[in-house]
C-alpha positions as CSV (number, residue, x, y, z in Angstrom):
1,M,55.1,-51.0,-16.4
2,I,52.7,-48.0,-16.7
3,Y,51.8,-47.1,-20.2
4,L,48.0,-47.4,-20.5
5,D,47.4,-48.0,-24.2
6,K,44.1,-47.6,-26.0
7,K,43.0,-51.1,-25.0
8,H,43.7,-50.5,-21.3
9,D,41.1,-52.1,-19.1
10,P,39.8,-49.3,-16.9
11,H,38.5,-51.8,-14.3
12,K,42.2,-51.9,-13.3
13,N,42.3,-48.2,-12.4
14,E,41.3,-48.5,-8.8
15,A,44.0,-51.2,-8.1
16,L,46.6,-49.1,-10.0
17,I,45.8,-46.0,-8.1
18,N,46.0,-47.9,-4.8
19,T,49.4,-49.2,-5.8
20,F,50.8,-45.7,-5.8
21,L,48.8,-44.8,-2.6
22,K,49.2,-48.1,-0.9
23,D,49.8,-46.6,2.6
24,A,46.9,-44.3,2.3
25,P,43.6,-44.8,4.3
26,K,40.7,-46.4,2.6
27,I,38.5,-44.2,0.4
28,K,35.9,-43.6,3.2
29,G,38.6,-42.1,5.4
30,V,40.2,-40.1,2.6
31,S,37.0,-38.7,1.3
32,G,35.7,-37.9,4.8
33,E,38.9,-36.0,5.6
34,R,38.7,-34.2,2.3
35,D,35.1,-33.2,2.8
36,G,35.9,-32.1,6.4
37,L,38.6,-29.8,5.1
38,F,36.3,-28.5,2.4
39,N,33.3,-27.8,4.7
40,S,35.5,-26.2,7.4
41,S,37.1,-23.8,4.9
42,K,34.4,-23.3,2.3
43,K,33.6,-19.6,1.8
44,P,30.3,-18.3,0.4
45,V,30.6,-17.2,-3.2
46,Q,29.5,-13.7,-3.7
47,I,28.3,-13.3,-7.3
48,A,27.5,-10.0,-9.0
49,V,24.4,-11.0,-11.0
50,E,24.0,-9.2,-14.3
51,K,20.5,-7.8,-14.7
52,M,18.9,-8.4,-18.1
53,T,16.5,-5.8,-19.3
54,F,13.9,-6.4,-21.9
55,G,15.9,-4.5,-24.4
56,S,19.0,-6.7,-23.8
57,F,16.9,-9.8,-24.0
58,L,15.4,-8.6,-27.3
59,K,18.9,-8.0,-28.6
60,K,19.8,-11.6,-27.8
61,I,16.8,-12.8,-29.6
62,V,17.8,-10.8,-32.7
63,S,21.4,-12.1,-32.4
64,G,20.1,-15.7,-32.3
65,I,21.1,-16.6,-28.8
66,A,17.8,-16.3,-26.9
67,R,18.3,-19.9,-25.7
68,V,20.3,-18.7,-22.7
69,F,19.1,-17.6,-19.3
70,L,20.7,-16.2,-16.1
71,T,20.8,-18.8,-13.3
72,S,21.2,-18.2,-9.6
73,F,24.7,-19.5,-9.2
74,E,24.9,-18.0,-5.8
75,K,21.9,-20.0,-4.6
76,D,23.2,-23.2,-6.2
77,S,26.7,-22.7,-4.7
78,I,25.4,-23.6,-1.3
79,K,24.1,-27.0,-2.4
80,T,26.0,-30.1,-1.3
81,Y,25.6,-33.8,-2.2
82,D,27.2,-36.6,-0.3
83,T,29.4,-39.3,-1.7
84,L,28.2,-42.8,-0.6
85,L,30.0,-46.2,-0.7
86,D,28.6,-49.5,-1.9
87,E,29.2,-52.8,-0.2
88,Q,32.6,-53.1,-2.0
89,G,33.6,-49.7,-0.8
90,R,33.2,-48.0,-4.2
91,A,32.2,-44.4,-4.2
92,Y,29.2,-43.0,-5.9
93,P,27.0,-39.8,-5.6
94,E,23.9,-40.0,-3.5
95,W,21.7,-39.0,-6.4
96,L,22.6,-42.2,-8.3
97,R,19.8,-43.8,-6.4
98,L,17.4,-41.7,-8.4
99,L,19.0,-42.9,-11.6
100,D,18.7,-46.5,-10.4
101,E,15.0,-46.0,-10.0
102,E,14.7,-44.6,-13.5
103,Y,16.5,-47.6,-14.8
104,Q,13.8,-49.8,-13.4
105,K,11.2,-47.6,-15.0
106,L,13.1,-48.0,-18.3
107,L,13.0,-51.8,-18.1
108,A,9.3,-51.7,-17.2
109,S,8.5,-49.4,-20.2
110,V,10.3,-51.5,-22.8
111,N,7.5,-53.6,-24.4
112,R,9.6,-55.4,-27.0
113,E,13.1,-56.8,-27.6
114,V,14.4,-57.1,-31.2
115,N,17.5,-57.9,-33.1
116,V,18.6,-55.4,-35.7
117,I,19.3,-58.4,-38.0
118,E,15.6,-59.1,-38.1
119,F,15.1,-55.7,-39.9
120,G,17.7,-56.3,-42.6
121,A,21.0,-55.3,-41.0
122,V,23.9,-57.2,-42.4
123,G,26.9,-56.2,-40.3
124,D,29.5,-57.1,-43.0
125,G,31.4,-53.8,-42.8
126,K,30.2,-52.9,-46.3
127,T,26.4,-52.7,-46.4
128,D,24.6,-49.5,-45.3
129,D,22.5,-50.6,-42.3
130,T,21.0,-47.2,-41.5
131,E,17.4,-48.1,-42.5
132,A,17.5,-51.3,-40.5
133,F,18.4,-49.4,-37.3
134,K,15.6,-46.9,-38.0
135,K,13.0,-49.7,-38.3
136,A,14.3,-51.6,-35.3
137,I,14.3,-48.6,-33.1
138,G,11.0,-47.2,-34.3
139,R,9.4,-44.8,-31.8
140,G,11.2,-46.3,-28.8
141,R,10.1,-48.4,-25.9
142,V,12.3,-51.1,-27.3
143,K,15.5,-52.9,-26.6
144,V,17.5,-53.3,-29.8
145,R,20.2,-56.0,-29.7
146,I,23.1,-55.8,-32.1
147,P,25.1,-59.0,-32.6
148,E,28.8,-59.2,-33.3
149,G,29.8,-57.6,-36.6
150,H,30.7,-54.3,-38.4
151,F,27.6,-52.2,-39.0
152,I,27.8,-49.2,-41.3
153,T,25.4,-46.3,-40.7
154,R,24.9,-42.7,-41.5
155,G,24.0,-42.0,-37.9
156,I,21.6,-43.4,-35.3
157,R,19.1,-41.3,-33.4
158,L,17.5,-42.7,-30.2
159,P,14.1,-41.8,-29.0
160,S,13.1,-41.9,-25.3
161,W,12.7,-45.2,-23.5
162,T,15.3,-47.0,-25.7
163,I,18.0,-49.5,-25.0
164,L,20.7,-50.1,-27.6
165,A,22.8,-53.2,-26.6
166,G,25.8,-54.7,-28.4
167,E,27.9,-57.7,-27.5
168,G,30.9,-55.7,-26.2
169,K,33.8,-53.5,-27.3
170,G,35.5,-54.8,-30.4
171,K,32.7,-57.3,-31.0
172,T,29.9,-55.0,-32.0
173,I,31.3,-52.2,-34.1
174,I,29.2,-49.3,-35.5
175,K,31.0,-47.2,-38.1
176,L,30.0,-44.1,-39.9
177,H,29.4,-44.4,-43.7
178,D,32.1,-43.1,-46.0
179,D,29.6,-40.5,-47.3
180,A,28.5,-39.2,-43.9
181,P,29.0,-35.4,-43.6
182,K,31.7,-34.0,-41.4
183,G,29.2,-32.8,-38.8
184,T,27.6,-36.2,-38.2
185,R,27.1,-37.6,-34.7
186,L,27.4,-41.3,-34.8
187,I,24.9,-41.9,-32.0
188,T,22.7,-39.3,-30.4
189,N,19.2,-38.8,-29.0
190,S,16.4,-37.9,-31.4
191,H,15.1,-34.6,-30.1
192,H,17.8,-32.1,-29.0
193,R,15.4,-29.2,-28.5
194,R,12.4,-31.0,-27.1
195,G,14.6,-33.4,-25.1
196,N,14.6,-37.1,-24.4
197,R,14.7,-39.3,-21.4
198,N,15.7,-42.8,-20.3
199,I,18.2,-43.9,-22.9
200,Y,20.7,-46.7,-22.4
201,V,23.6,-47.6,-24.7
202,E,26.0,-50.4,-23.9
203,G,28.5,-53.0,-25.2
204,M,29.9,-51.7,-28.5
205,S,32.7,-49.8,-30.3
206,L,31.8,-46.6,-32.1
207,D,34.1,-45.7,-35.1
208,W,33.6,-42.2,-36.4
209,N,35.6,-43.2,-39.5
210,V,37.8,-40.1,-39.7
211,E,39.6,-41.7,-42.5
212,R,36.7,-41.0,-44.8
213,L,37.7,-37.3,-44.8
214,G,41.1,-37.9,-46.2
215,N,44.3,-36.3,-45.1
216,V,42.9,-33.0,-43.6
217,E,44.5,-31.2,-40.7
218,K,41.2,-30.0,-39.1
219,T,38.1,-32.1,-39.0
220,A,35.7,-30.7,-36.3
221,T,32.6,-28.6,-36.8
222,W,31.0,-26.1,-34.4
223,G,28.9,-27.1,-31.4
224,N,28.3,-30.6,-30.3
225,H,28.6,-32.3,-33.7
226,S,31.3,-34.7,-35.0
227,S,31.3,-37.0,-32.0
228,C,30.9,-40.7,-31.5
229,L,28.1,-40.3,-29.0
230,T,26.2,-37.1,-27.9
231,Y,23.5,-36.8,-25.3
232,A,22.0,-33.4,-25.8
233,H,19.0,-32.4,-23.5
234,V,18.8,-36.0,-22.1
235,T,17.4,-36.7,-18.7
236,Y,18.3,-40.1,-17.2
237,G,20.9,-41.6,-19.5
238,W,23.5,-44.4,-19.4
239,V,26.5,-45.3,-21.5
240,K,28.3,-48.4,-20.4
241,N,31.1,-50.5,-21.8
242,V,31.5,-48.5,-25.0
243,E,34.6,-47.5,-27.0
244,G,34.9,-44.3,-29.0
245,I,37.3,-44.3,-31.9
246,N,38.9,-41.3,-33.8
247,P,36.0,-38.8,-33.6
248,G,36.5,-35.4,-35.3
249,L,35.5,-33.8,-32.0
250,H,34.6,-35.9,-28.8
251,C,34.3,-39.5,-28.1
252,F,31.5,-38.8,-25.6
253,D,29.7,-35.5,-25.1
254,V,27.0,-34.9,-22.4
255,S,25.7,-31.6,-23.5
256,S,23.0,-29.0,-23.8
257,T,21.0,-28.5,-27.0
258,L,23.5,-26.0,-28.2
259,Y,26.7,-24.7,-26.6
260,D,26.4,-21.2,-25.2
261,Y,28.9,-18.4,-25.1
262,S,26.8,-15.5,-23.8
263,G,29.1,-14.7,-20.9
264,D,30.0,-15.7,-17.4
265,G,26.8,-16.2,-15.3
266,F,24.7,-17.6,-18.2
267,R,24.0,-21.2,-19.0
268,A,22.5,-22.8,-22.1
269,L,19.0,-24.1,-22.1
270,G,18.4,-27.8,-22.7
271,G,21.2,-29.2,-20.6
272,S,21.3,-33.0,-19.8
273,K,20.7,-34.3,-16.3
274,Y,21.4,-37.5,-14.4
275,I,23.8,-39.3,-16.8
276,W,26.1,-42.2,-15.9
277,L,29.1,-43.0,-18.1
278,D,30.9,-46.1,-17.1
279,Q,33.7,-48.4,-18.5
280,L,34.4,-46.3,-21.5
281,N,37.5,-46.3,-23.7
282,G,38.3,-43.6,-26.2
283,Y,41.3,-42.5,-28.3
284,G,42.1,-40.5,-31.4
285,F,39.7,-37.7,-30.4
286,G,40.0,-34.4,-32.2
287,D,39.2,-32.4,-29.0
288,D,38.3,-34.3,-25.8
289,G,37.7,-37.9,-24.9
290,I,34.8,-37.3,-22.5
291,T,33.3,-33.8,-22.1
292,T,30.3,-32.1,-20.5
293,H,28.6,-28.8,-21.2
294,H,25.9,-27.0,-19.3
295,S,24.7,-30.2,-17.7
296,D,24.1,-31.4,-14.2
297,Y,24.4,-34.6,-12.1
298,I,27.0,-36.5,-14.2
299,F,28.8,-39.6,-13.0
300,I,31.9,-40.7,-14.9
301,S,33.5,-43.9,-13.6
302,N,36.0,-46.6,-14.6
303,S,36.9,-45.0,-17.9
304,H,40.1,-44.5,-19.9
305,M,40.9,-41.9,-22.5
306,C,44.2,-41.6,-24.4
307,D,46.2,-40.5,-27.4
308,P,44.1,-37.7,-29.0
309,S,44.7,-36.6,-32.5
310,G,44.1,-33.0,-31.6
311,R,42.8,-32.4,-35.2
312,A,39.9,-30.2,-34.0
313,H,42.5,-27.5,-33.3
314,K,45.2,-25.6,-35.1
315,K,48.4,-27.7,-35.1
316,G,50.4,-27.1,-31.9
317,F,47.4,-25.5,-30.1
318,S,45.3,-28.5,-29.2
319,N,43.6,-28.3,-25.8
320,S,42.7,-32.0,-26.1
321,N,41.8,-33.5,-22.7
322,G,41.1,-37.0,-21.5
323,I,38.2,-35.9,-19.4
324,E,36.9,-32.3,-19.6
325,V,34.2,-30.8,-17.3
326,D,33.5,-27.7,-19.3
327,D,31.3,-24.6,-19.6
328,G,28.4,-24.4,-17.0
329,S,28.6,-28.1,-15.9
330,R,27.6,-28.7,-12.2
331,F,27.6,-31.6,-9.8
332,V,29.9,-33.9,-11.7
333,W,31.6,-36.9,-10.1
334,L,34.7,-38.5,-11.6
335,V,35.6,-41.9,-9.9
336,N,38.6,-44.1,-10.8
337,N,39.3,-42.9,-14.3
338,S,42.5,-42.7,-16.2
339,S,44.1,-40.7,-19.0
340,A,47.4,-40.9,-21.0
341,R,49.3,-38.7,-23.3
342,C,46.6,-36.0,-23.5
343,F,47.0,-32.2,-23.1
344,G,45.1,-32.4,-19.8
345,G,44.3,-35.6,-17.9
346,V,41.3,-33.9,-16.2
347,E,40.5,-30.4,-17.0
348,I,37.8,-28.5,-15.1
349,K,37.2,-25.2,-16.9
350,A,35.3,-22.7,-19.0
351,H,35.9,-20.5,-22.0
352,H,36.2,-16.8,-21.3
353,N,32.7,-16.1,-22.5
354,S,30.9,-18.8,-20.6
355,S,30.2,-19.9,-17.1
356,A,32.7,-22.2,-15.4
357,A,32.1,-25.7,-14.4
358,S,31.4,-25.9,-10.6
359,D,30.8,-28.4,-7.8
360,V,33.0,-31.1,-9.2
361,Q,34.4,-34.1,-7.2
362,I,37.2,-36.4,-8.3
363,I,37.8,-39.6,-6.4
364,G,40.7,-41.5,-7.9
365,H,42.3,-40.6,-11.2
366,L,45.5,-42.0,-12.8
367,S,47.2,-39.6,-15.3
368,V,50.2,-40.9,-17.3
369,N,52.3,-38.6,-19.4
370,D,49.6,-35.9,-19.8
371,N,51.0,-32.4,-20.3
372,R,48.9,-31.1,-17.4
373,S,47.7,-33.9,-15.3
374,F,45.0,-31.9,-13.4
375,N,44.1,-28.5,-14.8
376,F,41.5,-26.3,-13.2
377,R,41.0,-22.9,-14.8
378,H,38.5,-20.3,-16.0
379,I,40.0,-18.9,-19.2
380,G,39.9,-15.1,-19.5
381,H,39.5,-14.5,-15.8
382,H,43.2,-14.7,-14.8
383,K,44.8,-11.2,-15.3
384,S,44.3,-8.3,-12.9
385,T,42.6,-6.5,-15.8
386,D,40.2,-9.4,-16.4
387,P,36.8,-9.6,-14.7
388,E,36.8,-12.0,-11.7
389,S,35.0,-15.3,-12.4
390,K,31.4,-15.4,-11.1
391,T,31.1,-19.2,-11.4
392,A,34.5,-20.9,-10.8
393,F,34.1,-22.5,-7.4
394,N,33.9,-25.8,-5.4
395,I,36.3,-28.6,-6.5
396,R,37.0,-31.5,-4.2
397,A,39.5,-34.2,-5.2
398,S,41.2,-37.1,-3.6
399,N,43.5,-40.0,-4.6
400,L,45.0,-38.3,-7.6
401,V,48.0,-39.9,-9.2
402,A,50.1,-38.0,-11.8
403,I,52.9,-39.9,-13.5
404,Q,55.5,-38.0,-15.4
405,P,53.8,-35.0,-17.0
406,V,55.7,-34.1,-20.1
407,F,56.0,-31.5,-22.9
408,T,53.7,-32.4,-25.9
409,C,53.3,-31.5,-29.5
410,L,49.6,-31.2,-28.9
411,Y,50.2,-27.8,-27.3
412,A,53.7,-26.9,-28.1
413,G,54.0,-23.9,-25.9
414,S,52.6,-25.5,-22.7
415,T,54.9,-26.4,-19.9
416,P,54.4,-29.7,-18.0
417,R,52.4,-29.5,-14.7
418,G,51.1,-32.1,-12.3
419,M,48.4,-29.7,-11.1
420,V,47.2,-26.2,-11.9
421,V,44.6,-24.1,-10.0
422,S,43.7,-20.9,-11.7
423,A,40.7,-18.5,-10.9
424,Y,38.9,-21.2,-8.9
425,R,37.7,-20.7,-5.3
426,N,37.1,-23.4,-2.7
427,V,39.5,-26.1,-3.9
428,V,40.5,-29.0,-1.7
429,I,43.0,-31.7,-2.9
430,N,43.6,-34.5,-0.4
431,N,45.9,-37.6,-0.6
432,S,47.7,-37.4,-3.9
433,I,51.0,-38.4,-5.4
434,L,53.0,-36.9,-8.3
435,V,55.8,-39.0,-9.7
436,G,58.4,-37.5,-12.0
437,D,61.5,-38.7,-14.0
438,P,64.6,-37.5,-12.3
439,D,66.4,-37.2,-15.6
440,Y,63.6,-35.4,-17.4
441,D,64.2,-31.7,-18.0
442,Y,61.3,-29.7,-16.7
443,E,63.2,-26.5,-17.6
444,E,62.9,-25.2,-14.1
445,N,59.1,-25.0,-14.2
446,P,57.0,-25.7,-11.1
447,I,55.1,-29.0,-10.9
448,I,52.1,-27.7,-8.9
449,A,51.0,-24.1,-9.7
450,I,48.4,-22.1,-7.7
451,Q,47.9,-18.9,-9.5
452,Y,45.8,-16.3,-11.3
453,R,43.3,-15.3,-8.6
454,A,42.9,-18.8,-7.1
455,R,41.3,-18.4,-3.7
456,N,40.8,-20.6,-0.7
457,V,42.9,-23.6,-1.9
458,K,43.9,-26.5,0.4
459,L,46.4,-29.2,-0.4
460,N,46.7,-32.0,2.1
461,N,48.7,-35.2,2.2
462,I,50.5,-34.5,-1.1
463,T,53.7,-36.4,-2.1
464,L,56.0,-35.2,-5.0
465,L,58.8,-37.6,-6.1
466,N,61.7,-37.3,-8.5
467,F,61.2,-33.9,-10.0
468,K,64.9,-33.1,-9.7
469,K,65.0,-30.7,-12.7
470,A,61.9,-28.7,-11.9
471,G,62.1,-25.2,-10.6
472,A,59.8,-25.8,-7.7
473,D,57.5,-28.6,-6.4
474,I,54.8,-26.1,-5.5
475,K,54.7,-22.5,-6.5
476,I,52.1,-20.0,-5.4
477,F,52.2,-17.1,-7.8
478,S,52.3,-13.5,-6.7
479,G,51.6,-10.2,-8.4
480,D,48.4,-8.2,-9.0
481,N,46.6,-11.4,-10.0
482,R,48.1,-13.5,-7.2
483,A,46.6,-16.5,-5.5
484,D,45.5,-15.9,-1.8
485,Y,44.2,-17.9,1.1
486,V,46.3,-21.0,0.5
487,A,46.9,-23.9,3.0
488,L,49.6,-26.5,2.4
489,Q,49.8,-29.2,5.0
490,N,51.4,-32.6,5.1
491,I,53.5,-32.0,2.0
492,T,56.3,-34.5,1.3
493,M,58.9,-33.8,-1.4
494,I,61.3,-36.7,-2.1
495,N,64.3,-36.5,-4.4
496,S,62.7,-33.5,-5.8
497,S,63.3,-29.9,-7.0
498,P,65.8,-27.6,-5.3
499,G,63.2,-24.9,-5.2
500,G,60.8,-26.8,-2.9
501,I,57.8,-24.6,-2.1
502,Q,57.9,-21.0,-3.5
503,F,55.6,-18.0,-2.9
504,G,55.8,-14.3,-3.1
505,K,55.8,-11.9,-0.1
506,D,52.5,-10.3,-1.2
507,I,50.5,-13.5,-0.9
508,E,47.8,-13.0,1.8
509,N,46.9,-15.7,4.3
510,I,49.2,-18.6,3.5
511,H,49.3,-21.5,6.0
512,L,52.1,-24.1,6.0
513,K,52.1,-27.2,8.2
514,N,54.2,-30.3,8.3
515,I,56.4,-29.8,5.2
516,K,59.0,-32.4,4.6
517,K,61.9,-32.6,2.1
518,I,63.6,-36.0,1.8
519,S,66.7,-37.0,-0.3
520,N,68.2,-40.3,-1.4
521,Y,64.9,-42.2,-1.4
522,T,63.9,-44.9,-3.9
523,M,60.2,-45.6,-4.5
524,P,59.8,-49.4,-4.5
525,K,58.1,-51.7,-7.0
526,I,56.9,-49.1,-9.5
527,K,58.4,-49.0,-13.0
528,I,57.6,-46.5,-15.7
529,S,57.8,-47.8,-19.2
530,P,60.3,-46.0,-21.4
531,K,57.7,-46.3,-24.2
532,S,55.6,-43.7,-22.4
533,L,58.1,-40.9,-22.6
């Protein structure tokens, strides 16, 4: 049965994904084929760089947003980083070696190990242990152990060269005090503006205690507040084996000092770099489970996010994603993660007034009953009257599994999709399967949509199964804001929509190869739990 509840063990993700892709080549072959397709078809991104005069810069200072700067996205767009495999065949980015070196430096720099109990913490779920944590952490260069128990705090701030280690999810629980303000981050680094480095958090549950706010419909605050854990302006950071519970905003946020909405082509100062998030669980989040903003070199692996509350948004308009790679993020790897019952399983995007996330790789993701399993878009750069995105480019993905995308009350007007590509250029998806419910009414909507100025998109080795009541399996949208330069090859549609593949006559440069449509086929040994519908 596939349901993936909040206690789902994300270590099982790789095996579950392989169950659906059991006849597929091993990850080395799949990723190699994907990267070959990407490199053979990748087109240079021509970006119109906005010049900033002294007057416009002074105007930004006056308006309070001088923390932004114009980056050379065109130069950065030609960078590439390899995906490597360890002895067990698990994928990781080549720059992870640098993070491993910094971990050894962290261990060497820690000159004491303490237990928070030694400083007066009680862990009885009632006593305020905030001061005990402050004393134990001090100025850093310390490993603070937290035993099993329920520790109440008004927020924990970690200086550089600090390890915070509990006994595991559900054993060590850190919970926000009932009197903590709505904008409190449960755990964060100590200096968002000056920045911190080499911080490691592991083995605990983080309860944002949303219940303390009472029965309110909307709980989030602006910026990167109201989250279980926020790394803002952190270089070299780790979060492993941690659970995020019911935050007002995000379970886990890898961020810049402040979010920035100064326009496409700009990024915020103080972004985080070289961060590894591993074995994380999260649920009840008001916005997203895991999110990144204006940060580079992020590795997210073996994690599971499900069942958002959506309370950070107006009811019925909740863009709450399992994993969101957002505004200005670059060089992000997602490996063997999962999501369930979110708006988006994985969303790679930007707001209309910010730079898009770029250079993102997904290697294995299992999406169950998300409204839009895989959603790639730059908001506000879709219509023919909108400016073309300067920064939405370079997405590589393989071994994606989308199980029964559905309508959701999180975003009442959003139609189900297994995959959407909007405004992005240079997108390659290789070796993926989308499984529907033959009895579910998709109201004649397409399952895969390539639309809104998407350019240079390749789908290879894609199987769609049991979307009988969809309008099309794949639709390439036409019109003034049509998608162009699209290649579909090795596409198999089984017991699926009557529409098959649809595209308008005005689409330029479309390539179709080895398209199959099969009826009366039963997929063996895979059952979908009715509970998940």
